[in-house]
N, C-alpha and C positions, 0 to 999 in steps of 0.2 A: 808786294810781299804781304802775306797774311801774318798778323800778330797773334800771340797767344790769347789776348783779350778777344779778338775777333773770332778765333776758333772756339773759345768757350761760349761766346754769345750764340754762335751757330749751333753748337752741340746741344745747348739748352733748348733748342726748338725741336729736337728729336725725342722720340720715346726713350725714357730712361733705361729701358731694358734692351735697347738696340745693341747688337754686338758689333764691335769694331774690328775690322780686318785690314791688313795692309798687303800690298803686293810684294812678293819676294822673288828674286831671280835665282834660278837653279841652273847650274852648268854641269853637263856630263861630258863624256869623252868626245862625242860628235854632235851634241845638241845643246841649245840654250832655250829655256822656257821660263815662264812665270807662273806663279800660283798665289792664291790668297790664303793667308793664315792669320790667326788671332793676334792682335796687338799685344805684346808683352810689356807691361809697365815695369820698369826696372826699379830696384831699391836704390841703386847708386849710379846714376848717370847714363847707363846704356844697357841694352839687352840685345838679343839677336835681331830685332827689327825696330828699335827706337834708340836714337843716340842724341845726346845733348852736347853741343860744342860751346864752351864759354870762353870768349875772347876778351872779357872785361879786364882781367888781370894777367893776361898772357904776356910774358916779357919779350917774346919773339915777334909779336904783332904790334907794330909801332903806329903812331898817329899818321894818318894819310892812307893807311891800308884800309880797304873797304870792310874788313872784318873787325877793325879796331873798335872796342867797346861794345861789341854785339854778342848776343847769345842766339844760337841756331838750334832748332829742334828738327831732326830728320827722322821721317817715318819710312819704313820699308827695309828690306834686307837683301843680302847677296849670299 
C-alpha cells in the first residue's frame, strides 16, 4: 500500500504545473463507461472524486479489524 508520504515524494518529481485527473465511472440505462476528470480537492473530507476515511477514532471499528487505527484516501468517482 502506498502512503501519503510516498505519494508526496513521487508527486514532487513531476512538473509543478502538471494537472491531476482521476478516473470516474459513469452509468447510464444500458451502458457503463469511464472518463477522466480533474481531481477536486475538498475543503472538508470528501468531494465527488476524493474521499478520506478516518478510522482512528471510529467507535464501530475495533482492534483486530484491518481498518483499526488507519486513514484511507480514495481517488476516483462513481
